[in-house]
DRENBADO-170912 format. One record per residue: chain; x, y, z of N, C-alpha, C, CB in turn. Coordinates in Angstrom, 1 decimal, decimal comma, always signed. Glycine has a CB too. Layout:
N
{node 'A'; {X; Y; Z}; {X; Y; Z}; {X; Y; Z}; {X; Y; Z}}
...
# end
This chain:
174
{node 'A'; {+184,0; +178,2; +176,6}; {+183,3; +177,6; +175,2}; {+182,0; +176,4; +175,9}; {+184,8; +176,5; +174,0}}
{node 'A'; {+181,0; +176,7; +175,3}; {+179,8; +175,6; +175,6}; {+180,6; +174,1; +174,9}; {+178,1; +176,2; +174,6}}
{node 'A'; {+180,0; +173,2; +175,7}; {+180,6; +171,8; +175,2}; {+180,2; +171,3; +173,9}; {+180,3; +170,8; +176,0}}
{node 'A'; {+179,3; +171,9; +173,2}; {+178,9; +171,4; +172,0}; {+179,3; +172,5; +170,7}; {+177,2; +171,1; +172,1}}
{node 'A'; {+180,4; +173,2; +170,9}; {+180,6; +174,1; +170,1}; {+182,0; +174,1; +169,8}; {+180,0; +175,1; +170,5}}
{node 'A'; {+182,8; +174,6; +168,5}; {+183,8; +174,7; +168,4}; {+184,1; +176,3; +167,6}; {+184,1; +173,5; +168,0}}
{node 'A'; {+185,3; +176,4; +167,0}; {+185,6; +177,8; +166,5}; {+184,4; +178,2; +165,6}; {+187,0; +177,8; +165,7}}
{node 'A'; {+184,0; +177,2; +164,9}; {+183,1; +177,7; +163,6}; {+181,8; +176,9; +163,7}; {+183,9; +177,3; +161,9}}
{node 'A'; {+181,5; +175,8; +164,3}; {+180,1; +175,3; +164,3}; {+179,7; +174,9; +165,7}; {+180,0; +174,1; +163,5}}
{node 'A'; {+178,2; +174,8; +165,8}; {+177,6; +174,4; +167,1}; {+176,8; +173,0; +166,7}; {+176,5; +175,6; +167,7}}
{node 'A'; {+176,9; +172,1; +167,5}; {+176,1; +171,1; +167,4}; {+174,8; +171,1; +168,5}; {+177,0; +170,0; +167,6}}
{node 'A'; {+173,6; +171,2; +167,6}; {+172,4; +171,3; +168,5}; {+171,3; +170,4; +168,0}; {+171,8; +172,8; +168,7}}
{node 'A'; {+170,3; +170,4; +169,0}; {+169,2; +169,4; +168,8}; {+168,4; +169,9; +167,7}; {+168,4; +169,2; +170,0}}
{node 'A'; {+167,9; +168,9; +167,1}; {+166,9; +169,3; +165,8}; {+165,9; +170,2; +166,4}; {+166,1; +168,0; +165,0}}
{node 'A'; {+165,4; +170,9; +165,2}; {+164,3; +171,9; +165,5}; {+163,2; +171,9; +164,3}; {+165,0; +173,4; +165,8}}
{node 'A'; {+162,0; +172,1; +164,4}; {+161,2; +171,9; +163,5}; {+161,6; +172,7; +162,2}; {+159,7; +172,1; +163,9}}
{node 'A'; {+162,5; +173,8; +162,4}; {+162,7; +174,4; +160,9}; {+163,6; +173,7; +160,1}; {+163,2; +175,8; +161,0}}
{node 'A'; {+164,3; +172,7; +160,9}; {+165,2; +171,8; +160,3}; {+164,6; +170,9; +159,0}; {+165,6; +171,0; +161,3}}
{node 'A'; {+163,2; +171,0; +159,0}; {+162,7; +169,9; +158,2}; {+162,9; +170,0; +156,8}; {+161,2; +169,8; +158,5}}
{node 'A'; {+163,1; +171,1; +156,1}; {+163,2; +171,2; +154,8}; {+164,9; +170,6; +154,7}; {+162,9; +172,8; +154,2}}
{node 'A'; {+166,0; +170,8; +155,4}; {+167,2; +170,4; +155,3}; {+167,0; +169,0; +155,1}; {+168,1; +170,8; +156,3}}
{node 'A'; {+166,2; +168,5; +156,3}; {+166,2; +167,0; +156,5}; {+165,3; +166,3; +155,3}; {+165,5; +166,6; +158,1}}
{node 'A'; {+164,4; +166,9; +154,8}; {+163,9; +166,2; +153,5}; {+164,7; +166,3; +152,2}; {+162,5; +166,8; +153,1}}
{node 'A'; {+165,7; +167,4; +152,1}; {+166,8; +167,3; +151,0}; {+167,6; +166,2; +151,3}; {+167,6; +168,5; +150,8}}
{node 'A'; {+168,1; +166,1; +152,5}; {+169,2; +165,1; +152,7}; {+168,6; +163,6; +152,8}; {+170,1; +165,6; +154,0}}
{node 'A'; {+167,8; +163,5; +153,6}; {+167,2; +162,2; +153,7}; {+166,5; +161,5; +152,5}; {+166,4; +162,3; +154,8}}
{node 'A'; {+166,0; +162,4; +151,6}; {+165,3; +161,9; +150,5}; {+166,1; +161,8; +149,3}; {+164,2; +162,7; +150,2}}
{node 'A'; {+167,5; +162,0; +149,1}; {+168,6; +162,1; +148,4}; {+169,0; +160,8; +148,1}; {+169,7; +162,8; +149,0}}
{node 'A'; {+168,5; +160,0; +147,1}; {+168,9; +158,8; +146,9}; {+170,5; +158,3; +147,1}; {+168,4; +158,5; +145,8}}
{node 'A'; {+171,5; +159,3; +146,8}; {+172,8; +159,3; +146,9}; {+173,0; +158,9; +148,4}; {+173,5; +160,7; +146,5}}
{node 'A'; {+172,2; +159,5; +149,2}; {+172,6; +159,1; +150,5}; {+171,9; +158,0; +151,4}; {+172,6; +160,3; +151,2}}
{node 'A'; {+170,9; +157,1; +150,3}; {+170,6; +156,1; +151,0}; {+171,2; +154,8; +151,1}; {+169,5; +156,0; +150,7}}
{node 'A'; {+172,3; +154,8; +150,2}; {+173,2; +153,6; +150,2}; {+173,9; +153,6; +151,5}; {+174,1; +153,6; +149,0}}
{node 'A'; {+174,2; +154,8; +152,2}; {+174,9; +154,5; +153,5}; {+174,2; +154,0; +154,6}; {+175,5; +155,5; +154,0}}
{node 'A'; {+172,6; +153,8; +154,4}; {+172,0; +153,2; +155,3}; {+171,1; +152,2; +154,9}; {+171,4; +154,0; +156,0}}
{node 'A'; {+169,9; +152,0; +155,3}; {+168,9; +151,1; +155,0}; {+167,8; +151,4; +154,4}; {+168,5; +150,6; +155,9}}
{node 'A'; {+167,7; +152,8; +153,9}; {+166,4; +153,5; +153,4}; {+166,4; +153,1; +152,0}; {+166,3; +155,2; +153,6}}
{node 'A'; {+165,3; +152,9; +151,4}; {+165,1; +152,8; +149,9}; {+164,0; +153,4; +149,2}; {+165,1; +151,4; +149,6}}
{node 'A'; {+163,3; +154,6; +150,0}; {+162,2; +155,1; +149,7}; {+162,3; +156,4; +150,4}; {+161,2; +154,3; +149,9}}
{node 'A'; {+161,8; +157,5; +150,0}; {+161,8; +158,7; +150,5}; {+160,9; +158,9; +151,7}; {+161,4; +159,5; +149,5}}
{node 'A'; {+161,1; +160,0; +152,6}; {+160,2; +159,9; +153,9}; {+159,3; +161,1; +153,4}; {+161,0; +160,2; +155,5}}
{node 'A'; {+158,3; +161,2; +154,1}; {+157,2; +162,1; +154,2}; {+157,5; +163,4; +154,9}; {+156,1; +161,4; +154,9}}
{node 'A'; {+157,0; +164,6; +154,6}; {+157,1; +165,6; +155,4}; {+156,6; +165,1; +156,7}; {+156,4; +166,9; +154,8}}
{node 'A'; {+155,4; +164,8; +156,8}; {+154,8; +164,4; +158,1}; {+156,0; +163,2; +159,0}; {+153,1; +163,5; +157,6}}
{node 'A'; {+156,3; +162,4; +158,4}; {+157,1; +161,6; +159,1}; {+158,3; +162,1; +159,8}; {+157,4; +160,7; +158,3}}
{node 'A'; {+158,9; +162,9; +158,8}; {+160,2; +163,7; +159,4}; {+159,9; +164,7; +160,6}; {+160,7; +164,7; +158,2}}
{node 'A'; {+158,7; +165,1; +160,4}; {+158,2; +166,0; +161,3}; {+158,1; +165,3; +162,7}; {+157,0; +166,5; +160,8}}
{node 'A'; {+157,3; +164,3; +162,6}; {+157,2; +163,5; +164,0}; {+158,7; +163,1; +164,4}; {+156,3; +162,1; +163,8}}
{node 'A'; {+159,5; +162,9; +163,5}; {+160,9; +162,2; +164,0}; {+161,5; +163,5; +164,7}; {+161,8; +161,6; +162,6}}
{node 'A'; {+161,4; +164,7; +164,3}; {+161,8; +165,8; +165,0}; {+161,5; +166,0; +166,2}; {+161,5; +166,7; +164,5}}
{node 'A'; {+160,0; +165,9; +166,2}; {+159,2; +166,0; +167,6}; {+159,8; +165,0; +168,6}; {+157,4; +165,7; +167,4}}
{node 'A'; {+160,2; +163,8; +168,3}; {+160,4; +162,6; +168,9}; {+162,0; +162,7; +169,2}; {+159,9; +161,4; +168,0}}
{node 'A'; {+162,7; +163,5; +168,6}; {+164,3; +163,5; +168,9}; {+164,5; +164,1; +170,3}; {+165,4; +164,4; +167,7}}
{node 'A'; {+163,9; +164,5; +170,9}; {+164,3; +165,1; +172,1}; {+164,4; +164,2; +173,4}; {+163,6; +166,1; +172,3}}
{node 'A'; {+164,2; +163,0; +173,1}; {+164,1; +161,7; +174,0}; {+165,7; +161,6; +174,5}; {+163,5; +160,1; +173,1}}
{node 'A'; {+166,2; +161,2; +175,5}; {+167,3; +160,9; +176,3}; {+168,3; +160,0; +175,3}; {+166,8; +160,1; +177,7}}
{node 'A'; {+169,4; +160,3; +175,2}; {+170,4; +159,4; +174,2}; {+170,0; +158,1; +174,9}; {+172,4; +159,8; +174,2}}
{node 'A'; {+170,4; +157,7; +176,2}; {+170,4; +156,2; +176,7}; {+169,0; +156,0; +176,9}; {+171,2; +155,9; +178,0}}
{node 'A'; {+167,9; +156,6; +177,0}; {+166,6; +155,8; +176,5}; {+166,5; +155,4; +175,2}; {+165,3; +156,7; +176,7}}
{node 'A'; {+166,8; +155,8; +174,1}; {+166,7; +155,2; +172,7}; {+167,9; +155,0; +172,1}; {+165,9; +156,0; +171,9}}
{node 'A'; {+169,2; +155,0; +172,8}; {+170,4; +154,5; +172,3}; {+170,8; +155,1; +171,2}; {+170,4; +153,2; +172,1}}
{node 'A'; {+170,5; +156,5; +170,9}; {+170,9; +157,2; +169,8}; {+170,5; +158,6; +169,9}; {+170,3; +156,6; +168,6}}
{node 'A'; {+171,3; +159,4; +169,1}; {+170,7; +160,8; +169,2}; {+171,4; +161,5; +167,9}; {+171,0; +161,6; +170,7}}
{node 'A'; {+170,7; +162,5; +167,3}; {+171,2; +163,1; +166,0}; {+171,2; +164,8; +166,5}; {+170,0; +162,6; +164,4}}
{node 'A'; {+172,3; +165,4; +165,9}; {+172,4; +166,9; +166,1}; {+172,6; +167,4; +164,8}; {+173,6; +167,3; +167,2}}
{node 'A'; {+172,1; +168,5; +164,7}; {+172,3; +169,4; +163,7}; {+173,5; +170,3; +163,7}; {+171,3; +170,2; +163,7}}
{node 'A'; {+174,3; +170,2; +162,7}; {+175,6; +170,9; +162,6}; {+175,4; +172,4; +161,9}; {+176,7; +170,1; +161,8}}
{node 'A'; {+175,6; +173,2; +162,6}; {+175,4; +174,7; +162,3}; {+176,3; +175,6; +162,4}; {+174,5; +175,2; +162,9}}
{node 'A'; {+176,4; +176,6; +161,5}; {+177,4; +177,3; +161,6}; {+177,4; +178,4; +162,6}; {+177,6; +177,7; +160,4}}
{node 'A'; {+178,4; +178,5; +163,2}; {+178,4; +179,6; +164,5}; {+177,9; +180,9; +164,0}; {+179,9; +179,8; +165,3}}
{node 'A'; {+178,4; +181,4; +163,0}; {+178,1; +182,7; +162,4}; {+176,9; +183,2; +161,9}; {+178,7; +182,8; +161,5}}
{node 'A'; {+176,4; +182,1; +161,5}; {+174,8; +182,2; +161,0}; {+173,8; +181,6; +161,4}; {+174,5; +182,0; +159,8}}
{node 'A'; {+174,1; +180,3; +161,9}; {+173,2; +179,6; +162,7}; {+172,6; +178,6; +161,4}; {+171,9; +180,7; +163,6}}
{node 'A'; {+173,2; +178,9; +160,2}; {+172,8; +177,9; +159,0}; {+173,1; +176,4; +159,5}; {+173,8; +178,2; +157,6}}
{node 'A'; {+171,9; +175,5; +159,3}; {+172,2; +174,1; +159,3}; {+173,0; +173,9; +158,2}; {+171,1; +173,3; +159,2}}
{node 'A'; {+174,2; +172,9; +158,4}; {+175,1; +172,5; +157,3}; {+175,4; +170,9; +157,1}; {+176,6; +173,2; +157,6}}
{node 'A'; {+174,6; +170,3; +158,0}; {+174,8; +168,7; +158,1}; {+174,1; +168,2; +159,3}; {+176,4; +168,4; +158,2}}
{node 'A'; {+174,5; +166,7; +159,5}; {+173,9; +166,3; +160,5}; {+175,0; +165,5; +161,0}; {+172,5; +165,7; +160,3}}
{node 'A'; {+174,9; +165,0; +162,3}; {+175,9; +164,0; +163,0}; {+175,1; +163,0; +164,0}; {+177,1; +164,7; +163,8}}
{node 'A'; {+175,0; +161,8; +164,0}; {+174,3; +160,8; +164,4}; {+175,3; +159,8; +165,2}; {+173,7; +160,1; +163,3}}
{node 'A'; {+174,8; +159,5; +166,4}; {+175,4; +158,6; +167,4}; {+174,4; +157,6; +167,7}; {+175,8; +159,3; +168,7}}
{node 'A'; {+174,6; +156,6; +167,2}; {+173,3; +155,4; +167,0}; {+173,7; +153,7; +167,5}; {+172,9; +155,2; +165,1}}
{node 'A'; {+173,0; +152,9; +167,6}; {+173,3; +151,5; +167,9}; {+174,3; +151,7; +169,1}; {+174,0; +150,7; +166,6}}
{node 'A'; {+173,8; +152,5; +170,1}; {+174,7; +152,7; +171,4}; {+174,3; +151,1; +172,5}; {+174,1; +154,5; +172,4}}
{node 'A'; {+175,3; +150,8; +173,1}; {+175,3; +149,8; +174,0}; {+175,7; +150,3; +175,4}; {+176,2; +148,9; +173,5}}
{node 'A'; {+174,8; +150,2; +176,3}; {+175,0; +150,7; +177,4}; {+175,8; +149,7; +178,2}; {+173,8; +151,3; +177,9}}
{node 'A'; {+175,8; +148,2; +177,8}; {+176,8; +147,3; +178,6}; {+178,2; +147,6; +178,0}; {+176,3; +145,7; +178,6}}
{node 'A'; {+178,4; +147,7; +176,7}; {+179,7; +147,9; +176,1}; {+180,3; +149,2; +175,9}; {+179,6; +147,4; +174,9}}
{node 'A'; {+179,6; +150,3; +176,3}; {+179,9; +151,7; +176,2}; {+180,4; +152,0; +175,1}; {+180,7; +152,1; +177,1}}
{node 'A'; {+179,6; +151,4; +173,8}; {+180,0; +151,7; +172,5}; {+178,9; +152,1; +171,7}; {+180,6; +150,7; +171,9}}
{node 'A'; {+179,3; +153,0; +170,4}; {+178,0; +153,3; +169,6}; {+178,7; +153,6; +168,2}; {+177,0; +154,5; +170,3}}
{node 'A'; {+178,1; +153,6; +167,3}; {+178,2; +153,8; +165,9}; {+178,0; +155,4; +165,7}; {+177,2; +152,9; +165,1}}
{node 'A'; {+178,9; +155,9; +164,7}; {+178,5; +157,3; +164,3}; {+178,3; +157,5; +162,7}; {+179,6; +158,3; +164,8}}
{node 'A'; {+177,6; +158,5; +162,4}; {+177,5; +158,8; +161,0}; {+177,4; +160,3; +160,7}; {+176,4; +158,2; +160,3}}
{node 'A'; {+178,0; +160,9; +159,7}; {+178,0; +162,3; +159,6}; {+177,8; +162,6; +158,0}; {+179,4; +162,9; +160,2}}
{node 'A'; {+177,0; +163,7; +158,0}; {+176,6; +164,2; +156,7}; {+176,9; +165,5; +156,7}; {+175,3; +164,0; +156,4}}
{node 'A'; {+177,6; +165,9; +155,6}; {+178,0; +167,7; +155,6}; {+177,3; +167,6; +154,0}; {+180,2; +168,3; +155,8}}
{node 'A'; {+176,4; +168,7; +154,0}; {+176,0; +169,3; +152,9}; {+177,0; +169,5; +151,9}; {+175,3; +170,4; +153,3}}
{node 'A'; {+176,8; +169,0; +150,4}; {+177,9; +169,4; +149,2}; {+178,3; +170,7; +149,4}; {+177,2; +169,3; +147,6}}
{node 'A'; {+177,6; +171,4; +149,3}; {+178,2; +172,9; +149,3}; {+179,0; +173,4; +150,6}; {+176,8; +174,0; +149,2}}
{node 'A'; {+179,3; +172,6; +151,6}; {+179,9; +173,2; +152,7}; {+181,0; +172,0; +153,2}; {+178,7; +173,8; +153,9}}
{node 'A'; {+181,1; +171,1; +152,0}; {+182,2; +170,1; +152,3}; {+183,7; +170,7; +151,8}; {+181,9; +168,8; +151,5}}
{node 'A'; {+184,8; +170,2; +152,4}; {+186,0; +170,7; +152,2}; {+186,5; +171,8; +153,0}; {+186,0; +171,0; +150,9}}
{node 'A'; {+185,7; +172,2; +154,2}; {+186,1; +173,4; +154,9}; {+186,5; +172,9; +156,2}; {+185,0; +174,5; +155,0}}
{node 'A'; {+186,7; +171,6; +156,6}; {+186,9; +171,2; +158,0}; {+185,7; +171,3; +158,9}; {+188,0; +171,9; +158,7}}
{node 'A'; {+184,7; +171,3; +158,5}; {+183,4; +171,0; +159,4}; {+183,4; +169,6; +159,9}; {+182,0; +171,3; +158,5}}
{node 'A'; {+183,4; +168,4; +159,0}; {+183,2; +167,3; +159,6}; {+184,4; +167,1; +160,7}; {+183,1; +166,4; +158,5}}
{node 'A'; {+185,5; +167,3; +160,7}; {+186,6; +167,1; +161,5}; {+186,3; +168,0; +162,9}; {+188,0; +167,6; +160,6}}
{node 'A'; {+185,7; +169,4; +162,7}; {+185,4; +170,1; +164,0}; {+184,0; +169,4; +164,6}; {+185,1; +171,9; +163,7}}
{node 'A'; {+182,9; +168,9; +163,7}; {+181,9; +168,0; +164,4}; {+182,3; +166,8; +165,1}; {+181,1; +167,5; +163,5}}
{node 'A'; {+183,5; +166,1; +164,5}; {+183,9; +164,8; +165,0}; {+184,5; +165,1; +166,4}; {+184,9; +164,1; +164,0}}
{node 'A'; {+185,3; +166,1; +166,6}; {+185,9; +166,4; +167,7}; {+185,0; +166,7; +168,8}; {+186,7; +167,2; +167,4}}
{node 'A'; {+183,7; +167,3; +168,5}; {+182,7; +168,0; +169,5}; {+182,3; +166,6; +169,9}; {+181,4; +169,1; +168,8}}
{node 'A'; {+181,9; +165,8; +168,9}; {+181,0; +164,4; +169,3}; {+181,7; +163,6; +170,1}; {+180,5; +163,5; +168,1}}
{node 'A'; {+183,1; +163,8; +169,8}; {+184,1; +162,8; +170,8}; {+183,9; +163,4; +172,0}; {+185,8; +162,8; +170,4}}
{node 'A'; {+184,1; +164,6; +172,4}; {+184,2; +165,0; +173,7}; {+182,8; +164,7; +174,5}; {+184,7; +166,6; +173,6}}
{node 'A'; {+181,8; +165,0; +173,6}; {+180,1; +164,7; +174,0}; {+180,2; +163,2; +174,6}; {+179,0; +164,7; +172,4}}
{node 'A'; {+180,8; +162,3; +173,7}; {+180,4; +161,1; +173,6}; {+181,4; +160,4; +175,1}; {+180,8; +160,5; +171,8}}
{node 'A'; {+182,3; +161,1; +175,1}; {+183,3; +160,8; +176,3}; {+182,8; +161,1; +177,6}; {+184,6; +161,7; +176,3}}
{node 'A'; {+182,4; +162,6; +177,7}; {+182,2; +163,2; +178,9}; {+180,9; +163,4; +179,4}; {+182,7; +164,3; +179,0}}
{node 'A'; {+179,9; +163,1; +178,5}; {+178,3; +163,2; +178,8}; {+177,6; +161,7; +178,5}; {+177,5; +164,4; +177,8}}
{node 'A'; {+177,9; +161,1; +177,6}; {+177,3; +159,8; +177,2}; {+178,0; +158,6; +177,9}; {+177,5; +159,6; +175,8}}
{node 'A'; {+179,5; +159,1; +178,5}; {+180,4; +158,1; +178,9}; {+180,7; +157,1; +178,2}; {+180,1; +157,6; +179,8}}
{node 'A'; {+180,9; +157,1; +177,0}; {+181,1; +156,3; +175,9}; {+182,6; +155,7; +175,9}; {+180,9; +157,0; +174,7}}
{node 'A'; {+183,1; +154,6; +175,5}; {+184,4; +154,3; +175,6}; {+184,9; +154,1; +174,2}; {+184,7; +153,1; +176,5}}
{node 'A'; {+183,8; +153,9; +173,1}; {+184,5; +153,7; +171,6}; {+183,3; +154,0; +170,8}; {+185,2; +152,2; +171,2}}
{node 'A'; {+183,9; +154,8; +169,8}; {+183,0; +154,9; +168,7}; {+183,5; +154,4; +167,3}; {+182,6; +156,4; +168,5}}
{node 'A'; {+182,5; +154,1; +166,6}; {+182,8; +153,4; +165,3}; {+182,0; +153,6; +164,1}; {+182,7; +152,1; +165,6}}
{node 'A'; {+183,0; +153,8; +162,9}; {+182,2; +154,3; +161,7}; {+182,6; +153,3; +160,6}; {+182,5; +155,8; +161,3}}
{node 'A'; {+181,7; +153,0; +159,7}; {+181,8; +152,3; +158,5}; {+181,7; +153,1; +157,3}; {+180,9; +151,2; +158,6}}
{node 'A'; {+182,9; +153,3; +156,3}; {+183,3; +154,4; +155,5}; {+183,5; +153,7; +154,0}; {+184,7; +155,1; +156,2}}
{node 'A'; {+182,7; +154,1; +153,0}; {+183,2; +153,4; +151,9}; {+184,4; +153,6; +151,8}; {+182,6; +153,8; +150,7}}
{node 'A'; {+185,2; +152,5; +151,0}; {+186,6; +152,3; +150,8}; {+186,9; +153,4; +150,1}; {+187,1; +151,1; +150,2}}
{node 'A'; {+186,1; +153,9; +148,8}; {+186,6; +154,9; +148,1}; {+186,5; +156,6; +148,6}; {+185,9; +154,7; +146,9}}
{node 'A'; {+186,0; +156,8; +149,7}; {+185,8; +157,9; +150,2}; {+186,9; +158,4; +151,0}; {+184,6; +157,8; +150,9}}
{node 'A'; {+187,8; +159,0; +150,1}; {+189,2; +159,2; +150,8}; {+188,7; +160,7; +151,9}; {+190,7; +159,6; +149,4}}
{node 'A'; {+187,8; +161,7; +151,6}; {+187,9; +162,7; +152,3}; {+187,3; +162,3; +153,7}; {+187,2; +163,8; +151,7}}
{node 'A'; {+186,7; +161,5; +153,5}; {+186,0; +160,9; +155,0}; {+187,2; +160,2; +155,6}; {+184,5; +159,7; +154,9}}
{node 'A'; {+187,8; +159,5; +155,0}; {+189,0; +158,6; +155,5}; {+190,0; +159,7; +156,5}; {+189,9; +158,0; +153,8}}
{node 'A'; {+190,3; +160,8; +155,8}; {+191,2; +161,8; +156,1}; {+190,3; +162,5; +157,4}; {+191,6; +162,8; +154,7}}
{node 'A'; {+189,3; +162,8; +157,6}; {+188,6; +163,3; +158,6}; {+188,5; +162,5; +159,7}; {+187,5; +163,7; +158,2}}
{node 'A'; {+188,3; +161,1; +159,6}; {+188,1; +160,5; +160,8}; {+189,6; +160,2; +161,3}; {+187,2; +159,3; +160,6}}
{node 'A'; {+190,5; +160,0; +160,4}; {+191,9; +159,8; +160,9}; {+192,4; +161,0; +161,5}; {+192,9; +159,3; +159,9}}
{node 'A'; {+192,3; +162,2; +161,1}; {+192,6; +163,2; +161,9}; {+191,9; +163,6; +162,9}; {+192,6; +164,1; +161,3}}
{node 'A'; {+190,7; +162,9; +163,1}; {+189,9; +163,0; +164,5}; {+190,7; +161,9; +165,5}; {+188,3; +162,6; +164,2}}
{node 'A'; {+191,7; +161,2; +165,0}; {+192,0; +160,2; +166,0}; {+191,4; +158,8; +165,8}; {+191,5; +160,7; +167,4}}
{node 'A'; {+190,6; +158,7; +164,8}; {+190,2; +157,2; +164,6}; {+191,2; +156,4; +163,9}; {+188,9; +157,1; +163,9}}
{node 'A'; {+191,4; +155,2; +164,2}; {+192,1; +154,0; +163,6}; {+191,3; +153,2; +162,7}; {+192,6; +153,2; +164,6}}
{node 'A'; {+192,0; +153,1; +161,4}; {+191,4; +152,3; +160,4}; {+191,5; +150,8; +161,0}; {+192,0; +152,5; +159,0}}
{node 'A'; {+190,6; +150,0; +161,1}; {+190,6; +148,6; +161,8}; {+190,5; +147,5; +160,9}; {+189,5; +148,5; +162,7}}
{node 'A'; {+190,7; +148,0; +159,5}; {+190,4; +147,2; +158,3}; {+189,0; +147,5; +157,7}; {+190,5; +145,6; +158,7}}
{node 'A'; {+188,9; +146,5; +156,6}; {+187,9; +146,7; +155,7}; {+186,9; +145,4; +155,6}; {+188,5; +147,0; +154,3}}
{node 'A'; {+185,9; +145,5; +155,1}; {+184,8; +144,5; +154,9}; {+184,4; +144,7; +153,3}; {+183,4; +144,6; +156,0}}
{node 'A'; {+184,8; +143,4; +152,8}; {+184,6; +143,3; +151,4}; {+182,9; +143,0; +150,7}; {+185,6; +142,2; +150,9}}
{node 'A'; {+182,7; +143,7; +149,8}; {+181,2; +143,7; +149,4}; {+180,4; +143,6; +150,6}; {+180,8; +142,4; +148,6}}
{node 'A'; {+180,4; +144,8; +151,4}; {+179,7; +145,1; +152,5}; {+178,2; +145,8; +152,3}; {+180,6; +145,9; +153,3}}
{node 'A'; {+178,4; +146,5; +151,4}; {+177,1; +147,4; +150,8}; {+176,8; +147,0; +149,2}; {+177,5; +149,3; +150,8}}
{node 'A'; {+175,6; +146,8; +149,2}; {+175,1; +146,5; +147,8}; {+174,8; +148,0; +147,2}; {+173,8; +145,5; +147,7}}
{node 'A'; {+175,3; +148,4; +146,0}; {+174,7; +149,6; +145,4}; {+174,1; +149,1; +144,3}; {+175,6; +150,9; +145,1}}
{node 'A'; {+173,7; +150,5; +143,5}; {+173,1; +149,9; +142,1}; {+174,3; +149,7; +141,1}; {+172,1; +151,0; +141,4}}
{node 'A'; {+175,4; +150,1; +141,3}; {+176,6; +150,1; +140,7}; {+177,4; +148,6; +140,8}; {+177,3; +151,3; +141,3}}
{node 'A'; {+176,5; +147,6; +142,2}; {+177,3; +146,6; +142,4}; {+177,8; +146,5; +143,9}; {+178,3; +146,6; +141,4}}
{node 'A'; {+178,6; +145,8; +144,4}; {+178,8; +145,8; +145,6}; {+180,3; +146,6; +146,2}; {+178,7; +144,5; +145,9}}
{node 'A'; {+179,9; +147,1; +147,4}; {+181,0; +148,0; +147,9}; {+181,7; +147,7; +148,9}; {+180,6; +149,2; +148,3}}
{node 'A'; {+182,9; +148,1; +149,0}; {+183,8; +147,6; +150,2}; {+183,7; +148,6; +151,1}; {+185,4; +147,4; +149,9}}
{node 'A'; {+183,8; +148,6; +152,6}; {+183,9; +149,8; +153,5}; {+184,9; +149,6; +154,3}; {+182,7; +150,1; +154,4}}
{node 'A'; {+185,5; +150,6; +154,9}; {+186,6; +150,5; +156,0}; {+186,0; +150,7; +157,3}; {+187,7; +151,4; +155,8}}
{node 'A'; {+186,6; +150,0; +158,1}; {+186,0; +150,2; +159,7}; {+187,1; +151,2; +160,4}; {+186,0; +148,6; +160,7}}
{node 'A'; {+186,5; +152,1; +161,2}; {+187,4; +153,2; +161,8}; {+186,9; +153,2; +163,3}; {+187,3; +154,6; +161,1}}
{node 'A'; {+187,8; +153,2; +164,0}; {+187,3; +153,2; +165,6}; {+188,2; +154,3; +166,4}; {+187,7; +151,6; +166,4}}
{node 'A'; {+187,5; +154,8; +167,2}; {+188,0; +155,7; +168,3}; {+187,9; +155,2; +169,6}; {+187,3; +156,8; +168,2}}
{node 'A'; {+188,9; +155,3; +170,4}; {+188,7; +154,8; +171,9}; {+189,0; +156,1; +172,6}; {+189,9; +153,5; +172,3}}
{node 'A'; {+188,2; +156,2; +173,6}; {+188,2; +157,6; +174,5}; {+189,3; +157,3; +175,5}; {+186,7; +157,9; +175,5}}
{node 'A'; {+190,1; +158,2; +175,8}; {+191,2; +158,5; +176,8}; {+190,8; +157,9; +178,3}; {+191,6; +160,1; +176,9}}
# end
């Protein structure tokens, strides 16, 4: 088995053909609250991002993979490893599964692949993720992948509905 695939999915580099999916997900205001974005991306700026996404992980301290179905090659989401520290051998991760494909275990499969890649290729010791406290499906996926809930940060993310708490999950490589 190739190191970036599992039974049902393959993680691959971004391709120009992914631009429509990126526009749909990155320009959805519901996804902006998880990051720092407050306005949509242009097709041109995302096209440049895809072209530059081929840089080595340790040159730019981040990488994004397209999550694709092994059976059809359909891109169903994204998984990011970012804010990497070569000194401390740690990084943060983020994952997005298209709403039409949630609930099928693809997040868990993607996490297991990224954990192996992080440990065996990026040589990271630790991965951390911040998850909205009310996002129980994400909590279940991270816990199933061996992440530990390290606590919560109160009023951490400002949303249009007010302040939201996040839980911090961490995974340590063996």
